[in-house]
C-alpha positions in Angstrom: -35.0 -164.7 -2.6 -34.9 -165.5 -6.6 -33.8 -162.4 -8.3 -36.4 -162.9 -11.2 -39.3 -163.1 -8.6 -40.7 -159.7 -7.7 -42.9 -159.6 -4.7 -46.3 -158.4 -5.4 -46.8 -155.0 -3.6 -50.1 -154.3 -2.0 -52.1 -151.4 -3.4 -52.4 -148.2 -1.4 -55.8 -149.1 0.2 -54.8 -152.5 1.2 -51.4 -151.0 2.5 -53.3 -148.8 4.6 -55.6 -151.2 5.9 -52.3 -153.5 6.9 -50.7 -150.4 8.8 -54.0 -149.3 10.4 -54.3 -153.0 11.7 -50.9 -152.9 13.2 -50.9 -149.6 14.8 -54.7 -150.4 16.1 -53.3 -153.6 17.3 -50.4 -152.1 19.3 -52.6 -149.4 20.5 -55.4 -151.2 21.6 -53.2 -154.2 23.0 -50.9 -151.8 24.7 -53.6 -150.0 26.6 -55.3 -153.4 27.7 -52.3 -154.7 28.8 -51.6 -151.6 31.1 -55.1 -151.8 32.5 -54.9 -155.8 33.3 -51.3 -155.1 34.9 -52.9 -152.3 36.9 -55.9 -154.9 38.0 -52.8 -156.7 39.7 -53.3 -160.3 39.3 -51.6 -161.7 35.9 -50.3 -160.1 32.7 -52.3 -160.1 29.6 -49.9 -162.6 28.3 -50.4 -164.9 31.0 -54.0 -164.5 30.5 -53.7 -165.5 26.7 -52.0 -168.9 27.8 -54.3 -169.7 30.4 -57.6 -168.8 28.2 -56.4 -170.9 25.4 -56.1 -173.6 28.0 -59.6 -173.0 29.6 -61.0 -173.2 26.1 -59.2 -176.7 25.2 -61.1 -179.8 25.7 -60.3 -181.1 29.2 -58.4 -177.8 29.8 -55.5 -179.3 28.3 -53.2 -178.9 25.4 -50.2 -180.6 24.0 -47.2 -178.0 24.1 -47.0 -177.6 20.3 -51.0 -177.2 20.3 -50.9 -174.5 22.8 -47.9 -172.7 20.7 -50.3 -172.5 17.9 -53.3 -171.5 20.0 -51.6 -168.3 21.8 -52.7 -165.4 20.2 -50.6 -162.6 21.7 -47.1 -163.9 22.2 -45.4 -167.2 21.0 -42.0 -166.0 21.8 -40.6 -167.8 25.2 -43.5 -169.8 25.5 -41.5 -172.6 27.4 -40.4 -170.0 30.1 -43.5 -168.4 30.1 -44.9 -171.8 31.0 -42.2 -172.5 33.6 -43.4 -168.9 35.5 -47.2 -170.1 35.1 -46.3 -173.3 36.4 -44.0 -172.0 39.4 -47.3 -169.6 40.0 -49.6 -172.9 40.3 -51.5 -171.8 37.4 -50.5 -174.5 35.1 -49.3 -178.2 35.4 -47.5 -180.3 33.0 -48.8 -183.9 32.3 -47.0 -186.6 30.7 -48.6 -187.7 27.3 -49.5 -191.5 27.5 -49.5 -191.9 23.8 -46.2 -190.1 23.7 -43.6 -190.4 26.2 -41.5 -187.6 25.2 -44.3 -185.4 24.8 -46.3 -183.4 27.6 -49.6 -181.6 28.1 -49.9 -178.1 29.8 -53.0 -178.4 32.0 -54.8 -175.3 33.2 -55.0 -175.8 37.2 -58.2 -174.7 39.6 -56.0 -171.7 40.3 -55.5 -170.7 36.8 -59.1 -171.2 36.0 -59.8 -168.7 38.8 -57.2 -166.3 37.6 -58.9 -166.4 34.1 -62.1 -165.7 35.8 -60.9 -162.9 37.9 -59.0 -161.1 34.9 -61.6 -161.4 32.2 -63.8 -158.4 33.3 -60.9 -156.2 33.0 -59.9 -157.7 29.6 -63.4 -157.4 28.5 -63.8 -153.8 29.8 -60.2 -153.0 27.8 -61.9 -154.4 24.5 -64.8 -152.5 24.9 -63.2 -149.4 25.6 -60.1 -149.6 23.5 -61.3 -151.4 20.3 -65.1 -151.8 20.2 -66.1 -148.4 21.1 -64.6 -147.1 17.7 -66.8 -149.4 15.6 -70.4 -149.7 14.5 -72.1 -152.9 14.3 -71.9 -153.1 10.8 -68.1 -152.0 10.8 -67.5 -154.9 13.5 -69.0 -157.4 11.4 -67.2 -156.5 8.3 -64.0 -156.5 10.0 -64.5 -159.9 11.8 -65.4 -161.5 8.2 -62.4 -160.0 6.9 -59.7 -160.7 9.4 -61.3 -164.3 9.6 -60.9 -164.7 5.9 -57.2 -163.4 6.3 -56.7 -165.8 9.0 -58.3 -168.9 6.9 -56.5 -167.9 3.7 -52.9 -168.0 5.5 -53.6 -171.1 7.5 -54.4 -173.2 4.2 -51.0 -171.8 2.6 
């Protein structure tokens, strides 16, 4: 870092918001992970990859697109995809336009796993996140967080 450049420091309210976001995320996701795992089907990280594929056109994404679409964990994605493939939840397909490229494709078993897991995930979101927000707070939070994400994507 250039010695002449001092990073801007957030004011106390924005710093508290940042810390609150991190803490709320860790607590809520941890609780939801435990509940989804107790349901015994797939982990929340597996669900995150499978749902990204389920929402994609033709239920397939190039591997770099999938890495961008995954919300919870991008680390170890290649190994994770190997495990999902071994479990029959995804398949890899060659990309006709780029012989070096590949698609991750949701299998029928993967789609069924998403469908089975959603009720546990939805219940966890309601119990560990939504229950603590009024409708107006949820609306404001959604707008604010989307603005942060959009602003950072544009950078």
